[in-house]
C-alpha positions as CSV (number, residue, x, y, z in Angstrom):
1,M,-1.5,21.0,-1.9
2,R,-1.9,23.9,-4.3
3,T,-4.0,26.2,-6.4
4,E,-6.3,24.3,-8.6
5,L,-9.2,24.7,-11.0
6,I,-10.9,24.1,-7.7
7,R,-12.0,20.8,-6.3
8,K,-15.6,21.9,-6.1
9,T,-15.9,25.7,-6.6
10,V,-13.4,28.5,-6.4
11,S,-14.0,31.2,-4.0
12,L,-13.2,34.6,-5.4
13,G,-10.4,34.9,-2.9
14,L,-7.2,33.0,-3.6
15,A,-8.2,29.4,-4.1
16,A,-4.9,28.0,-2.8
17,T,-4.0,25.3,-0.4
18,I,-0.6,24.6,1.0
19,T,1.2,21.6,2.2
20,V,1.7,22.4,5.9
21,L,2.7,20.6,9.0
22,A,-0.3,18.4,9.0
23,V,-2.7,18.4,11.9
24,A,-2.5,14.6,12.1
25,C,-0.9,11.6,13.8
26,G,-0.8,7.7,14.0
27,D,0.4,4.5,15.7
28,D,3.8,3.0,16.2
29,S,3.1,0.5,13.4
30,G,3.7,3.4,10.9
31,G,6.8,4.2,8.8
32,S,10.3,2.9,9.4
33,S,13.4,5.1,9.4
34,E,15.2,2.5,7.4
35,V,14.4,3.1,3.7
36,A,16.2,1.6,0.8
37,A,17.8,3.9,-1.8
38,P,15.4,4.7,-4.6
39,A,15.7,2.7,-7.8
40,A,16.9,4.6,-10.8
41,D,13.4,4.4,-12.4
42,D,11.5,5.1,-9.2
43,P,8.6,7.3,-10.2
44,A,8.8,9.2,-6.8
45,E,12.2,10.5,-7.9
46,S,11.1,11.5,-11.4
47,A,11.4,14.9,-12.9
48,Y,7.6,15.2,-12.6
49,C,7.6,14.5,-8.9
50,D,10.6,16.8,-8.4
51,E,8.5,19.6,-9.9
52,A,5.4,18.7,-7.9
53,R,7.4,18.9,-4.7
54,E,9.0,22.2,-5.6
55,W,5.6,23.7,-6.3
56,A,4.3,22.5,-3.0
57,I,7.3,24.2,-1.4
58,H,6.6,27.3,-3.4
59,E,3.0,27.4,-2.1
60,L,4.4,28.0,1.4
61,D,5.2,31.5,0.4
62,T,2.4,34.0,1.3
63,F,1.3,37.1,-0.6
64,D,-1.5,39.6,-0.7
65,E,-4.1,37.9,-2.9
66,T,-6.1,41.2,-3.0
67,D,-3.2,42.9,-4.7
68,P,-3.7,42.4,-8.5
69,V,0.0,42.8,-9.3
70,A,0.9,40.2,-6.7
71,F,-1.9,37.9,-7.8
72,R,-0.9,38.2,-11.5
73,T,2.7,37.3,-10.6
74,Y,1.6,34.3,-8.7
75,W,-0.8,33.1,-11.4
76,E,1.9,33.4,-14.1
77,E,4.2,31.3,-12.0
78,F,1.4,28.8,-11.5
79,K,0.7,28.6,-15.2
80,A,4.4,28.1,-15.9
81,F,4.5,25.2,-13.4
82,Q,1.5,23.6,-15.0
83,H,3.2,23.6,-18.4
84,V,6.4,22.0,-16.9
85,A,4.1,19.5,-15.2
86,L,2.5,18.6,-18.6
87,D,5.9,18.3,-20.2
88,T,7.2,16.0,-17.6
89,A,4.0,14.1,-16.7
90,P,4.0,10.3,-16.7
91,P,1.8,8.7,-19.3
92,E,-1.0,8.1,-16.8
93,L,-1.3,11.8,-16.1
94,A,-0.7,13.3,-19.6
95,D,-4.4,13.4,-20.7
96,E,-5.5,14.8,-17.3
97,W,-3.0,17.6,-17.4
98,E,-3.8,18.5,-21.0
99,L,-7.5,18.7,-20.2
100,K,-6.9,20.8,-17.1
101,I,-4.7,23.3,-18.9
102,E,-6.9,23.6,-21.9
103,T,-10.0,24.1,-19.7
104,E,-8.3,26.9,-17.7
105,D,-7.0,28.5,-20.9
106,A,-10.6,28.6,-22.2
107,T,-12.3,29.6,-19.0
108,I,-10.5,31.0,-16.0
109,N,-7.5,32.7,-17.7
110,P,-9.6,35.0,-20.0
111,V,-11.7,36.1,-17.0
112,L,-8.6,36.9,-14.9
113,E,-7.2,38.9,-17.8
114,R,-10.5,40.8,-18.4
115,Y,-10.5,42.0,-14.8
116,D,-6.7,42.6,-14.7
117,Y,-6.3,40.0,-11.9
118,D,-8.4,42.2,-9.6
119,L,-10.4,39.5,-7.6
120,A,-12.5,42.1,-5.8
121,E,-13.4,43.8,-9.1
122,M,-14.3,40.4,-10.6
123,E,-16.4,39.5,-7.6
124,A,-18.3,42.9,-7.8
125,R,-18.8,43.1,-11.5
126,G,-18.5,39.5,-12.8
127,T,-21.4,38.1,-14.8
128,P,-22.9,34.7,-13.8
129,E,-21.1,33.2,-16.7
130,E,-17.8,34.6,-15.6
131,V,-18.3,33.4,-12.1
132,A,-19.3,30.0,-13.4
133,A,-15.9,29.8,-15.2
134,F,-14.4,29.0,-11.8
135,E,-16.5,25.9,-11.3
136,A,-14.7,22.7,-12.4
137,P,-16.7,20.7,-14.9
138,P,-17.1,17.0,-13.7
139,E,-14.5,15.7,-16.2
140,V,-12.0,18.3,-15.1
141,Q,-12.8,17.6,-11.5
142,A,-12.1,13.9,-12.1
143,A,-8.8,14.7,-13.9
144,Q,-7.7,17.0,-11.1
145,D,-8.3,14.4,-8.5
146,V,-6.2,11.9,-10.5
147,I,-3.4,14.4,-10.6
148,L,-3.6,15.3,-6.9
149,G,-3.9,11.6,-5.9
150,Y,-0.7,10.8,-7.8
151,E,1.2,13.7,-6.3
152,A,0.1,12.5,-2.8
153,D,0.6,8.8,-3.1
154,V,3.6,8.7,-5.5
155,C,5.4,12.0,-5.1
156,G,4.8,12.7,-1.4
157,A,4.1,16.3,-2.4
158,Q,0.9,16.6,-0.5
159,R,-1.6,14.9,1.7
160,P,-4.3,12.5,0.5
161,L,-7.6,13.8,-1.0
162,P,-10.7,13.7,1.2
163,A,-12.5,10.4,1.1
164,D,-15.6,9.9,-1.0
165,V,-17.9,9.6,1.9
166,S,-20.9,11.6,3.0
167,F,-21.4,13.2,6.4
168,E,-24.8,14.6,5.6
169,G,-26.8,15.5,8.8
170,E,-23.7,16.2,10.9
171,E,-23.6,19.6,12.4
172,P,-20.5,21.7,13.4
173,G,-19.6,21.7,17.0
174,P,-16.7,22.1,19.5
175,Y,-14.5,19.9,17.3
176,C,-14.8,22.2,14.4
177,E,-14.1,25.2,16.5
178,L,-10.9,23.6,17.9
179,V,-9.8,22.5,14.5
180,S,-10.4,26.0,13.1
181,A,-8.3,27.6,15.8
182,E,-5.5,25.1,15.3
183,N,-5.5,25.6,11.5
184,E,-5.2,29.4,12.1
185,R,-2.2,28.7,14.4
186,V,-0.6,26.5,11.8
187,S,-1.1,29.1,9.1
188,E,0.3,31.8,11.3
189,V,3.5,29.9,12.0
190,M,4.0,28.5,8.5
191,G,3.3,31.9,7.0
192,S,6.1,33.5,8.9
193,G,8.7,30.9,7.6
194,T,9.7,27.3,8.2
195,E,12.7,27.7,10.5
196,P,13.4,24.4,12.2
197,A,13.0,25.8,15.7
198,A,9.5,27.1,14.7
199,I,8.5,23.8,13.2
200,E,9.6,21.9,16.3
201,A,7.7,24.3,18.6
202,L,4.6,24.0,16.4
203,S,4.8,20.2,16.6
204,D,5.0,20.4,20.3
205,E,1.9,22.7,20.4
206,L,-0.1,20.4,18.1
207,I,0.7,17.3,20.1
208,E,-0.2,19.1,23.3
209,S,-3.6,20.2,21.9
210,G,-4.2,16.7,20.4
211,A,-5.9,15.2,23.5
212,E,-8.5,18.0,23.7
213,I,-9.3,17.8,20.0
214,A,-9.5,14.0,20.1
215,A,-11.9,14.2,23.1
216,A,-14.1,16.6,21.2
217,A,-14.3,14.5,18.0
218,P,-17.8,13.4,17.1
219,E,-18.5,9.7,17.3
220,V,-18.5,9.2,13.5
221,I,-14.8,10.1,13.3
222,A,-13.6,9.6,16.8
223,D,-11.4,6.5,16.0
224,E,-9.9,8.2,13.0
225,V,-9.1,11.4,14.9
226,A,-7.4,9.4,17.7
227,A,-5.3,7.5,15.2
228,L,-4.2,10.7,13.4
229,R,-3.2,12.4,16.7
230,E,-1.1,9.3,17.6
231,W,0.5,9.5,14.2
232,Q,1.4,13.1,14.7
233,A,3.1,12.3,18.0
234,G,4.8,9.2,16.5
235,P,5.8,8.6,12.9
236,Q,5.3,12.2,11.7
237,R,7.3,13.8,14.5
238,D,10.0,11.1,14.2
239,A,10.4,11.9,10.5
240,L,10.8,15.6,11.2
241,E,13.4,14.8,13.9
242,R,15.4,12.7,11.5
243,H,15.6,15.8,9.3
244,D,16.5,18.1,12.1
245,W,13.1,19.8,11.8
246,D,13.9,20.9,8.2
247,F,10.4,20.7,6.9
248,I,11.3,21.8,3.3
249,G,14.4,19.6,3.2
250,L,12.2,16.6,4.1
251,I,9.8,17.3,1.3
252,R,12.5,18.0,-1.2
253,E,15.1,15.4,-0.4
254,G,13.6,13.0,2.2
255,P,13.2,9.3,1.4
256,A,9.8,8.1,0.3
257,Q,8.9,6.7,3.7
258,D,9.7,9.9,5.6
259,R,7.5,11.9,3.1
260,A,4.7,9.3,3.7
261,D,5.1,9.7,7.4
262,L,4.9,13.5,7.1
263,Q,2.0,13.6,4.6
264,Q,0.0,10.7,6.1
265,T,0.1,8.8,2.8
266,D,1.4,5.7,4.5
267,P,-1.2,2.9,4.1
268,A,-1.3,2.6,7.9
269,I,-2.9,6.1,8.2
270,R,-4.0,7.4,4.8
271,D,-7.6,6.2,5.1
272,E,-8.0,7.7,8.5
273,Y,-6.6,11.0,7.2
274,A,-8.9,11.0,4.2
275,T,-12.0,10.3,6.3
276,V,-11.3,13.1,8.7
277,A,-10.4,15.5,5.8
278,A,-13.8,14.7,4.3
279,Y,-15.6,15.5,7.6
280,E,-13.7,18.7,8.1
281,E,-14.4,19.8,4.5
282,Q,-18.1,19.0,4.6
283,V,-19.1,19.8,8.2
284,C,-16.5,22.3,9.4
285,G,-15.9,24.1,6.1
286,A,-12.2,23.6,6.5
């Protein structure tokens, strides 16, 4: 996943998400290791999807978002990626990319320039109108979701979007606490690099903690969490093993099924992932 004109609202910290070793799993009916060679016109192997996957890999790099110089460098790279994405976008995404870029050029980018990419200064001195520039209008939100959905389901560049389901009335509890701690651990490991040995060790850790998290899952997502944890120990781990724990190599060069196993976009698990993601977003604030 990656920096966006934010799905709902942008925090005044760096609004970036990264494709990481997913805290998810599934059953043995998942992906197969036998995958046919992609057709010459396979959209998953298009220039657009190549760029989307490369940006997902780029997002694994960490930097000090409170440093205006570092943030400016990052944002310029992000804008360059967006224009390449527009130039290579398939017809079904062209209008969405054009709307997204035009909106950011008219809203977010002038504000960032005005405060010289100093997010703390912008948070302290920004007017209500300037802060509102970081809220995606409904039509841009919809366009962004189309883009991200394509990059998940077709490109294998990221995980599925949260499901359109409400968990109103649910309260955070032990499950959210465990997920938060696990997410911090994933960020810690991924932020220090993606060496195969570290990825394998992280996978072992997540599988070991899976039973406790599944046991703490609230009833409304208990079945989905159990399925995800099984997927993590099964198809996802198998895909990583097939690529010798080369996380980046799998995203960049792996066959479509291996990417689907890693990112939980396989039809056998994508709905479960999307449901749990919606719960963690709405209830846990993840």
